[in-house]
VOMAR-955043 format. One record per residue (C-alpha): residue number from 1; residue in three letters; x, y, z. Coordinates in pm, 1 decimal. Example, Ala and Ser with C-alpha at 12.3 -4.5 7.8 and 13.67 -1.06 7.14 Angstrom:
<rs>
n, res, xx, yy, zz
1, ALA, 1230.0, -450.0, 780.0
2, SER, 1367.0, -106.0, 714.0
</rs>
This chain:
<rs>
n, res, xx, yy, zz
1, UNK, 3762.4, -451.8, -3411.3
2, UNK, 3714.1, -423.1, -3028.3
3, UNK, 3534.4, -697.3, -2852.8
4, UNK, 3260.1, -578.4, -2623.8
5, UNK, 3262.6, -746.6, -2285.5
6, UNK, 2900.0, -792.1, -2168.3
7, UNK, 3003.9, -844.6, -1809.3
8, UNK, 3205.9, -524.1, -1805.9
9, UNK, 2916.0, -325.7, -1966.5
10, UNK, 2684.2, -455.1, -1691.1
11, UNK, 2921.0, -348.0, -1426.2
12, UNK, 2954.3, 3.9, -1580.9
13, UNK, 2583.4, 29.1, -1588.5
14, UNK, 2547.5, -96.9, -1227.9
15, UNK, 2805.9, 155.8, -1107.4
16, UNK, 2615.5, 438.6, -1272.3
17, UNK, 2302.8, 322.0, -1106.9
18, UNK, 2459.4, 310.0, -771.0
19, UNK, 2596.1, 663.3, -823.8
20, UNK, 2255.0, 790.6, -925.9
21, UNK, 2095.8, 647.0, -613.1
22, UNK, 2383.1, 780.9, -396.7
23, UNK, 2336.8, 1128.8, -542.7
24, UNK, 1961.7, 1129.8, -491.4
25, UNK, 1932.2, 967.7, -147.1
26, UNK, 1790.7, 1182.8, 146.5
27, UNK, 1902.5, 1052.7, 487.0
28, UNK, 1658.5, 917.9, 746.6
29, UNK, 1816.7, 979.7, 1085.0
30, UNK, 1522.6, 952.3, 1326.7
31, UNK, 1502.7, 1329.1, 1355.7
32, UNK, 1157.2, 1507.1, 1347.5
33, UNK, 1253.7, 1677.6, 1021.9
34, UNK, 1317.8, 1342.5, 831.3
35, UNK, 1001.3, 1353.9, 634.9
36, UNK, 972.3, 1725.4, 564.4
37, UNK, 1072.4, 1668.3, 198.4
38, UNK, 845.0, 1369.1, 161.7
39, UNK, 540.8, 1573.6, 285.4
40, UNK, 629.4, 1842.0, 41.2
41, UNK, 632.5, 1577.7, -245.1
42, UNK, 297.4, 1442.4, -126.0
43, UNK, 158.0, 1793.0, -169.1
44, UNK, -215.4, 1785.0, -219.8
45, UNK, -253.3, 1414.3, -283.5
46, UNK, -561.7, 1266.7, -115.5
47, UNK, -468.9, 905.3, -127.2
48, UNK, -135.4, 832.7, 33.5
49, UNK, -52.8, 463.2, 9.8
50, UNK, 240.2, 348.7, 239.1
51, UNK, 362.3, 3.6, 192.9
52, UNK, 593.9, -250.6, 358.7
53, UNK, 808.4, -533.7, 240.3
54, UNK, 708.3, -768.7, 524.6
55, UNK, 420.8, -802.0, 766.9
56, UNK, 658.3, -829.2, 1060.3
57, UNK, 927.3, -554.6, 1051.6
58, UNK, 923.4, -287.4, 1324.0
59, UNK, 1069.0, -7.7, 1127.6
60, UNK, 803.0, -46.1, 853.0
61, UNK, 524.8, -11.0, 1100.5
62, UNK, 695.3, 252.9, 1304.5
63, UNK, 792.4, 482.2, 1020.4
64, UNK, 460.7, 442.0, 845.6
65, UNK, 298.9, 554.4, 1170.7
66, UNK, 529.3, 852.5, 1199.1
67, UNK, 443.7, 968.6, 850.5
68, UNK, 76.2, 908.7, 906.8
69, UNK, 72.8, 1113.5, 1223.3
70, UNK, 214.7, 1404.7, 1027.4
71, UNK, -32.6, 1365.7, 749.8
72, UNK, -320.6, 1378.0, 999.2
73, UNK, -184.4, 1657.8, 1205.4
74, UNK, -41.3, 1877.6, 927.1
75, UNK, -243.7, 1797.1, 613.4
76, UNK, -575.3, 1711.1, 772.3
77, UNK, -616.3, 1354.2, 666.8
78, UNK, -941.0, 1209.4, 779.7
79, UNK, -878.5, 828.0, 801.8
80, UNK, -637.9, 533.3, 792.4
81, UNK, -751.0, 233.9, 583.3
82, UNK, -545.1, -84.3, 633.8
83, UNK, -503.5, -429.6, 491.2
84, UNK, -723.9, -584.3, 759.2
85, UNK, -1083.3, -710.7, 773.7
86, UNK, -1363.9, -454.4, 774.6
87, UNK, -1557.0, -586.1, 1077.5
88, UNK, -1249.0, -622.9, 1298.2
89, UNK, -1097.9, -289.6, 1217.9
90, UNK, -1430.4, -109.6, 1271.5
91, UNK, -1418.4, -191.6, 1639.9
92, UNK, -1100.7, 30.5, 1652.9
93, UNK, -1286.3, 298.9, 1449.2
94, UNK, -1570.5, 303.6, 1700.0
95, UNK, -1328.1, 343.0, 1991.7
96, UNK, -1144.7, 631.4, 1814.6
97, UNK, -1470.8, 806.8, 1738.4
98, UNK, -1616.8, 744.4, 2089.6
99, UNK, -1897.5, 523.8, 1956.5
100, UNK, -1788.8, 191.2, 2098.8
101, UNK, -1795.5, 13.8, 2435.2
102, UNK, -1412.6, -19.8, 2470.2
103, UNK, -1252.8, 190.2, 2733.8
104, UNK, -890.5, 160.1, 2612.1
105, UNK, -696.5, 102.2, 2285.8
106, UNK, -593.5, -251.5, 2372.5
107, UNK, -951.3, -360.4, 2412.4
108, UNK, -1039.7, -206.7, 2079.0
109, UNK, -793.3, -443.4, 1906.6
110, UNK, -983.9, -739.5, 2050.5
111, UNK, -1146.2, -860.0, 1732.6
112, UNK, -812.8, -927.9, 1565.9
113, UNK, -813.4, -1294.3, 1671.1
114, UNK, -711.4, -1492.5, 1367.5
115, UNK, -371.0, -1586.0, 1239.0
116, UNK, -165.4, -1366.4, 1204.3
117, UNK, -256.9, -1177.4, 1523.1
118, UNK, 69.6, -986.7, 1524.0
119, UNK, -16.9, -810.0, 1197.7
120, UNK, -242.9, -573.7, 1377.4
121, UNK, -195.7, -667.3, 1751.9
122, UNK, 147.9, -540.0, 1792.9
123, UNK, 315.6, -259.5, 2002.1
124, UNK, 346.6, -7.6, 1711.5
125, UNK, -21.5, -22.5, 1622.7
126, UNK, -126.2, -10.6, 1986.6
127, UNK, 75.4, 311.1, 2032.6
128, UNK, -57.1, 454.0, 1706.6
129, UNK, -418.4, 393.6, 1822.1
130, UNK, -326.4, 552.2, 2147.6
131, UNK, -192.5, 858.2, 1986.5
132, UNK, -485.9, 887.6, 1751.7
133, UNK, -732.5, 864.0, 2047.4
134, UNK, -536.5, 1145.7, 2222.4
135, UNK, -540.0, 1349.9, 1900.2
136, UNK, -912.1, 1299.8, 1857.7
137, UNK, -981.5, 1416.3, 2209.9
138, UNK, -833.8, 1758.2, 2113.1
139, UNK, -1059.6, 1819.7, 1810.2
140, UNK, -1434.9, 1841.4, 1738.3
141, UNK, -1611.6, 1504.6, 1709.2
142, UNK, -1711.4, 1567.5, 1353.8
143, UNK, -1337.2, 1592.4, 1272.9
144, UNK, -1233.8, 1267.4, 1446.0
145, UNK, -985.5, 1049.8, 1252.2
146, UNK, -1120.6, 700.5, 1169.3
147, UNK, -957.6, 355.8, 1125.1
148, UNK, -1097.6, 104.2, 863.4
149, UNK, -1027.5, -224.5, 714.6
150, UNK, -1020.5, -292.1, 338.4
151, UNK, -998.7, -669.8, 316.0
152, UNK, -1259.5, -942.3, 245.4
153, UNK, -1169.4, -1248.1, 450.8
154, UNK, -1413.0, -1209.5, 739.9
155, UNK, -1721.8, -1357.7, 557.7
156, UNK, -1910.2, -1475.3, 873.6
157, UNK, -1808.6, -1169.2, 1071.6
158, UNK, -1964.2, -959.0, 816.0
159, UNK, -2284.5, -1173.9, 808.7
160, UNK, -2317.8, -1140.7, 1189.0
161, UNK, -2262.8, -760.4, 1169.0
162, UNK, -2533.7, -720.5, 904.1
163, UNK, -2781.1, -914.5, 1110.1
164, UNK, -2688.5, -742.0, 1437.0
165, UNK, -2740.7, -402.9, 1271.6
166, UNK, -3077.3, -496.2, 1129.3
167, UNK, -3184.5, -635.0, 1469.3
168, UNK, -3149.0, -283.8, 1601.2
169, UNK, -3336.5, -99.8, 1323.7
170, UNK, -3569.2, -350.4, 1149.3
171, UNK, -3663.1, -686.4, 1305.3
172, UNK, -3843.9, -808.8, 997.3
173, UNK, -3544.0, -718.4, 770.1
174, UNK, -3319.3, -902.6, 1013.2
175, UNK, -3536.9, -1216.6, 976.9
176, UNK, -3502.0, -1195.6, 603.7
177, UNK, -3129.2, -1147.7, 625.8
178, UNK, -3101.1, -1463.1, 834.3
179, UNK, -3301.0, -1650.0, 576.2
180, UNK, -3082.7, -1532.8, 288.0
181, UNK, -2753.4, -1591.2, 465.0
182, UNK, -2873.1, -1933.6, 579.6
183, UNK, -2727.0, -2097.7, 262.6
184, UNK, -2379.6, -2007.6, 402.7
185, UNK, -2439.0, -2227.0, 703.4
186, UNK, -2397.4, -1929.1, 943.0
187, UNK, -2439.3, -2155.6, 1247.8
188, UNK, -2157.5, -2380.3, 1143.5
189, UNK, -1916.3, -2137.3, 964.4
190, UNK, -1687.4, -2307.7, 720.8
191, UNK, -1636.0, -2085.0, 414.3
192, UNK, -1384.9, -2310.5, 249.9
193, UNK, -1616.5, -2608.3, 256.8
194, UNK, -1900.7, -2378.5, 124.8
195, UNK, -1671.2, -2247.2, -152.8
196, UNK, -1574.9, -2607.3, -252.2
197, UNK, -1936.2, -2735.5, -256.3
198, UNK, -2069.2, -2439.0, -436.5
199, UNK, -1799.6, -2437.6, -696.3
200, UNK, -1834.9, -2807.0, -780.3
201, UNK, -2225.6, -2810.6, -791.9
202, UNK, -2271.6, -2991.0, -461.8
203, UNK, -2492.1, -2709.8, -338.6
204, UNK, -2664.8, -2392.2, -473.9
205, UNK, -2442.1, -2091.6, -456.2
206, UNK, -2548.9, -1814.3, -226.3
207, UNK, -2463.0, -1543.6, -476.5
208, UNK, -2815.1, -1432.7, -559.8
209, UNK, -2923.8, -1421.9, -188.3
210, UNK, -2620.9, -1221.3, -90.4
211, UNK, -2684.7, -968.7, -366.5
212, UNK, -3052.9, -944.1, -271.1
213, UNK, -2965.0, -858.6, 78.5
214, UNK, -2711.3, -591.5, -24.4
215, UNK, -2981.9, -440.4, -261.5
216, UNK, -3236.1, -440.5, 6.3
217, UNK, -3013.8, -266.0, 255.5
218, UNK, -2915.6, -2.3, -9.7
219, UNK, -3285.8, 53.0, -94.2
220, UNK, -3376.1, 115.1, 267.0
221, UNK, -3066.6, 333.3, 336.6
222, UNK, -3250.2, 662.0, 359.6
223, UNK, -3501.4, 536.2, 621.3
224, UNK, -3231.9, 381.9, 834.3
225, UNK, -2994.8, 685.6, 811.0
226, UNK, -3241.8, 939.6, 940.1
227, UNK, -3287.3, 773.5, 1279.6
228, UNK, -3005.3, 921.4, 1487.3
229, UNK, -2791.5, 1166.2, 1307.0
230, UNK, -2422.7, 1105.2, 1214.3
231, UNK, -2378.6, 793.7, 1426.5
232, UNK, -2676.4, 627.6, 1248.0
233, UNK, -2511.9, 717.9, 913.7
234, UNK, -2187.7, 567.4, 1018.0
235, UNK, -2352.2, 244.3, 1141.0
236, UNK, -2560.6, 213.5, 819.3
237, UNK, -2235.3, 264.7, 616.9
238, UNK, -2069.5, -3.2, 832.1
239, UNK, -2355.8, -245.2, 773.5
240, UNK, -2377.2, -176.4, 400.4
241, UNK, -2005.7, -244.6, 358.8
242, UNK, -2042.3, -565.7, 548.2
243, UNK, -2323.5, -669.7, 305.8
244, UNK, -2099.4, -575.1, 6.1
245, UNK, -1818.0, -784.3, 173.9
246, UNK, -2044.8, -1081.4, 187.2
247, UNK, -2121.4, -1057.8, -182.1
248, UNK, -1742.4, -1040.2, -272.1
249, UNK, -1621.7, -1287.4, -18.8
250, UNK, -1879.1, -1545.1, -132.2
251, UNK, -1737.5, -1507.1, -492.6
252, UNK, -1389.2, -1523.0, -364.9
253, UNK, -1432.5, -1852.5, -176.8
254, UNK, -1601.6, -2012.0, -481.3
255, UNK, -1319.5, -1886.2, -709.9
256, UNK, -1063.7, -2047.8, -481.0
257, UNK, -1174.1, -2393.0, -614.3
258, UNK, -1247.2, -2309.1, -981.0
259, UNK, -1003.6, -2036.0, -1078.8
260, UNK, -642.5, -1967.3, -1028.0
261, UNK, -450.7, -1722.3, -817.8
262, UNK, -495.2, -1447.8, -1074.4
263, UNK, -875.0, -1458.8, -1027.4
264, UNK, -873.7, -1460.8, -653.4
265, UNK, -595.2, -1195.7, -617.8
266, UNK, -784.5, -968.1, -848.8
267, UNK, -1113.8, -1016.6, -672.1
268, UNK, -945.3, -936.6, -347.2
269, UNK, -765.4, -626.8, -461.7
270, UNK, -1065.1, -497.2, -654.3
271, UNK, -1274.6, -532.0, -336.5
272, UNK, -1010.0, -331.1, -145.9
273, UNK, -1007.5, -59.2, -416.4
274, UNK, -1394.8, -43.0, -418.3
275, UNK, -1401.9, -25.3, -36.7
276, UNK, -1154.1, 256.8, -41.8
277, UNK, -1367.4, 451.2, -292.5
278, UNK, -1687.5, 390.0, -87.6
279, UNK, -1504.5, 513.9, 222.1
280, UNK, -1383.5, 822.1, 42.9
281, UNK, -1735.8, 898.0, -71.7
282, UNK, -1880.0, 845.6, 280.2
283, UNK, -1616.5, 1067.2, 453.8
284, UNK, -1636.5, 1336.0, 189.0
285, UNK, -2012.7, 1359.1, 243.4
286, UNK, -1962.3, 1363.9, 621.2
287, UNK, -1692.1, 1623.9, 626.1
288, UNK, -1823.5, 1841.4, 344.5
289, UNK, -1492.2, 1844.3, 168.9
290, UNK, -1284.6, 1580.8, -35.9
291, UNK, -1162.4, 1316.7, 205.9
292, UNK, -800.2, 1239.3, 252.0
293, UNK, -703.3, 878.3, 340.2
294, UNK, -379.2, 713.1, 421.4
295, UNK, -356.4, 337.2, 324.5
296, UNK, -143.4, 79.0, 496.0
297, UNK, -76.4, -246.6, 312.7
298, UNK, 198.3, -464.5, 168.1
299, UNK, 416.4, -330.4, -114.1
300, UNK, 272.1, -604.4, -339.0
301, UNK, -82.5, -447.7, -295.8
302, UNK, 22.7, -87.3, -312.2
303, UNK, 308.3, -71.9, -558.7
304, UNK, 157.3, -39.9, -905.5
305, UNK, 117.9, -393.0, -1043.8
306, UNK, 176.5, -277.7, -1394.3
307, UNK, 541.0, -225.3, -1314.2
308, UNK, 587.3, -572.5, -1186.2
309, UNK, 576.3, -928.0, -1311.7
310, UNK, 234.0, -952.3, -1139.0
311, UNK, 86.6, -737.8, -1398.5
312, UNK, 322.3, -797.3, -1697.5
313, UNK, 319.1, -1169.8, -1678.3
314, UNK, 33.8, -1287.1, -1468.6
315, UNK, -234.6, -1038.8, -1558.7
316, UNK, -272.5, -945.5, -1190.1
317, UNK, -386.5, -599.0, -1079.3
318, UNK, -365.3, -451.4, -731.9
319, UNK, -494.9, -170.2, -512.4
320, UNK, -213.1, 68.9, -599.9
321, UNK, -275.2, 29.9, -976.1
322, UNK, -655.0, 83.3, -939.0
323, UNK, -610.1, 387.1, -716.1
324, UNK, -374.4, 548.0, -962.3
325, UNK, -615.0, 471.8, -1251.5
326, UNK, -919.5, 602.6, -1064.1
327, UNK, -760.0, 905.4, -888.3
328, UNK, -452.5, 995.4, -1096.9
329, UNK, -225.6, 1246.1, -947.5
330, UNK, -429.6, 1256.2, -620.2
331, UNK, -254.1, 931.1, -551.5
332, UNK, 95.5, 907.2, -396.6
333, UNK, 254.6, 563.6, -336.4
334, UNK, 546.5, 507.4, -89.1
335, UNK, 732.5, 175.9, -94.2
336, UNK, 953.4, 49.7, 194.1
337, UNK, 1251.7, -193.2, 174.3
338, UNK, 1517.6, -350.0, 388.1
339, UNK, 1846.2, -529.7, 319.0
340, UNK, 1880.5, -757.1, 620.8
341, UNK, 1783.7, -783.0, 991.3
342, UNK, 1509.2, -978.0, 1161.4
343, UNK, 1137.8, -1028.6, 1109.0
344, UNK, 838.7, -1163.9, 1289.8
345, UNK, 691.6, -1438.9, 1073.9
346, UNK, 570.7, -1798.9, 1080.9
347, UNK, 714.5, -2114.6, 908.0
348, UNK, 367.5, -2223.6, 795.1
349, UNK, 1.6, -2120.3, 808.5
350, UNK, -128.6, -2094.4, 1166.9
351, UNK, 225.8, -2156.1, 1302.8
352, UNK, 362.2, -1967.3, 1595.7
353, UNK, 515.7, -1628.9, 1548.4
354, UNK, 895.9, -1647.2, 1537.1
355, UNK, 1176.2, -1388.3, 1528.1
356, UNK, 1365.8, -1483.3, 1214.0
357, UNK, 1679.3, -1355.7, 1057.5
358, UNK, 1630.1, -1195.4, 721.3
359, UNK, 1883.9, -1292.9, 454.3
360, UNK, 2084.4, -1010.4, 286.4
361, UNK, 1927.6, -903.2, -29.9
362, UNK, 2022.4, -1111.0, -329.3
363, UNK, 2264.2, -992.0, -589.0
364, UNK, 2081.1, -803.5, -857.1
365, UNK, 1790.1, -701.5, -624.1
366, UNK, 1661.7, -361.5, -541.5
367, UNK, 1756.7, -428.3, -181.3
368, UNK, 2122.0, -500.6, -268.7
369, UNK, 2142.9, -197.7, -489.1
370, UNK, 2017.0, 27.5, -206.9
371, UNK, 2256.5, -133.8, 35.8
372, UNK, 2557.9, -70.4, -188.9
373, UNK, 2452.3, 280.1, -266.0
374, UNK, 2381.9, 377.3, 104.6
375, UNK, 2671.3, 188.6, 255.1
376, UNK, 2443.0, 65.8, 533.8
377, UNK, 2249.5, 403.0, 578.0
378, UNK, 1869.4, 460.3, 602.3
379, UNK, 1737.9, 695.0, 339.7
380, UNK, 1452.0, 788.4, 107.0
381, UNK, 1437.4, 854.6, -265.2
382, UNK, 1208.8, 1084.5, -461.4
383, UNK, 1121.3, 874.0, -770.8
384, UNK, 920.3, 1145.7, -948.3
385, UNK, 1140.2, 1427.2, -1048.7
386, UNK, 1501.4, 1303.7, -1094.1
387, UNK, 1513.5, 1187.1, -1461.2
388, UNK, 1850.9, 1019.3, -1422.2
389, UNK, 1739.2, 830.2, -1117.1
390, UNK, 1411.4, 720.7, -1277.8
391, UNK, 1590.2, 598.6, -1589.4
392, UNK, 1832.6, 387.0, -1375.6
393, UNK, 1546.0, 237.6, -1170.9
394, UNK, 1321.5, 161.1, -1462.6
395, UNK, 1527.4, -147.6, -1544.3
396, UNK, 1372.7, -471.1, -1411.2
397, UNK, 1515.3, -587.5, -1078.4
398, UNK, 1438.7, -846.3, -814.3
399, UNK, 1220.9, -717.2, -531.8
400, UNK, 1166.8, -894.4, -206.1
401, UNK, 826.0, -962.6, -54.8
402, UNK, 793.6, -1137.2, 288.0
403, UNK, 442.2, -1182.6, 408.1
404, UNK, 337.6, -1357.3, 720.8
405, UNK, 543.3, -1661.0, 626.1
406, UNK, 914.8, -1632.6, 570.3
407, UNK, 1117.9, -1935.2, 420.6
408, UNK, 1478.0, -1833.1, 385.1
409, UNK, 1570.1, -2178.2, 262.3
410, UNK, 1380.4, -2108.2, -57.8
411, UNK, 1439.2, -1727.7, -52.8
412, UNK, 1462.4, -1663.8, -439.2
413, UNK, 1154.7, -1857.7, -529.4
414, UNK, 939.4, -1777.2, -221.9
415, UNK, 1002.4, -1417.6, -172.4
416, UNK, 1124.2, -1233.6, -491.4
417, UNK, 956.1, -1100.1, -804.1
418, UNK, 1065.2, -877.0, -1086.2
419, UNK, 980.7, -506.0, -1062.8
420, UNK, 1057.3, -158.3, -1203.7
421, UNK, 1061.0, 49.1, -887.1
422, UNK, 1063.2, 383.0, -1052.7
423, UNK, 720.1, 313.3, -1198.8
424, UNK, 590.4, 107.6, -902.6
425, UNK, 630.1, 385.1, -642.6
426, UNK, 643.4, 758.4, -619.1
427, UNK, 891.3, 742.8, -327.2
428, UNK, 1100.8, 467.9, -182.6
429, UNK, 1220.0, 443.9, 183.9
430, UNK, 1507.0, 210.7, 262.2
431, UNK, 1605.2, 83.4, 608.4
432, UNK, 1916.2, -115.8, 568.0
433, UNK, 1909.0, -334.6, 885.8
434, UNK, 1569.7, -379.0, 1051.2
435, UNK, 1429.8, -536.9, 1362.2
436, UNK, 1138.8, -779.8, 1428.3
437, UNK, 793.2, -646.5, 1509.3
438, UNK, 691.7, -702.7, 1876.7
439, UNK, 353.3, -888.3, 1897.4
440, UNK, 110.9, -826.0, 2190.5
441, UNK, 30.6, -1192.3, 2212.1
442, UNK, 241.2, -1506.3, 2270.9
443, UNK, 32.5, -1703.5, 2020.2
444, UNK, -7.8, -1613.5, 1652.9
445, UNK, -381.4, -1663.8, 1644.1
446, UNK, -618.5, -1959.1, 1592.2
447, UNK, -840.5, -2053.8, 1309.6
448, UNK, -1211.4, -2004.1, 1368.8
449, UNK, -1340.9, -2131.1, 1034.0
450, UNK, -1241.7, -1813.1, 840.7
451, UNK, -936.0, -1802.5, 620.6
452, UNK, -619.3, -1650.4, 772.0
453, UNK, -564.2, -1287.5, 678.9
454, UNK, -345.9, -1264.8, 369.5
455, UNK, -429.8, -1617.5, 257.7
456, UNK, -308.4, -1769.7, 23.1
457, UNK, -26.2, -1537.7, -84.4
458, UNK, 96.8, -1435.4, 259.9
459, UNK, 73.1, -1068.4, 155.9
</rs>
């Protein structure tokens, strides 16, 4: 009786997988036609989620921007929603739509002040905002493309924005808002201290007051919206989303001290999904047609969590999963990977931005597989229609995730998780050797009482 050699069987399977990838890969050469096939696959999807495997890789930002420009110009997408705080990103939105006080794109990025500044204050984002401003100048104002944040960290920025809005439309309502938000110690902002004291019974939680403020703003929405046309409707929407952010951020900070990572992660990604849905409804009403939105965030937020150890072992959900569940085939998810190169990242929280060497992908990882198949080339894969490729990439493999911190000395435990990429994404873009993102600032950003963006996971 023949003896089966498990190692030989694994090698045969791996060889078949490499060949399946090699047969299916479509080259990325930097040419204008690189993404013709990808746009065809996206078809009529209204939610195109484009990820990244790090928060500091030039190619991820650059290629994501290239794809997004084409979606806007050729498929009529209305907005870009990003893994950034709602108040900070809305300053960019005001600039793009001609509603703000900034006179150039660099100034519009001025509210991104906290660690990690480079995540949104970098040369690629600046160029993208410049391009979008030029694009908006060529089309009617009611078709202007917007820029929005989905995240929930900016608790006190949101509080200030709600009060500032109400001061302009309803002085008495502004006074009530100050009273309600007073329990958050607005004049001495420290959300982590608030969360700890509220979680352990050292003070009354602000939950009820935050909800009351949101309800009142929603109840008076029709009165406020009728004051100055479309701009007034946009500013009301901005304020209402800030009030909703306060509700969710307050719960998030309390959960930090009484619940585990699962609870806070799920709170955060559910907030992002709810914000995306609210944005879609607002833009659909404004444009009189179903809105189309591009989303930029880390792979760990956009790749369907049900196809990773996040969902299978830790009961975590994410934005990609929720968008698929809520919008079905109108959702298209694109993942991005790299094998090696350089990345802009810090050693620790609030540390300086550094250009760091990215270790080659570990044996048995998605990155190593794509490197072997492509022999160093850049390419993309259609994960929807090729049955052989899908079957090969449905086996669990390691997948790398670098956030704003990179610790190569603990590479395996700090930056890898198990995933089934054929179920995680609809398409996968691979850039074999990448370069570091160029920040606009020498420093990485300083703390101002709020949590750093991406805290505590780094992604």
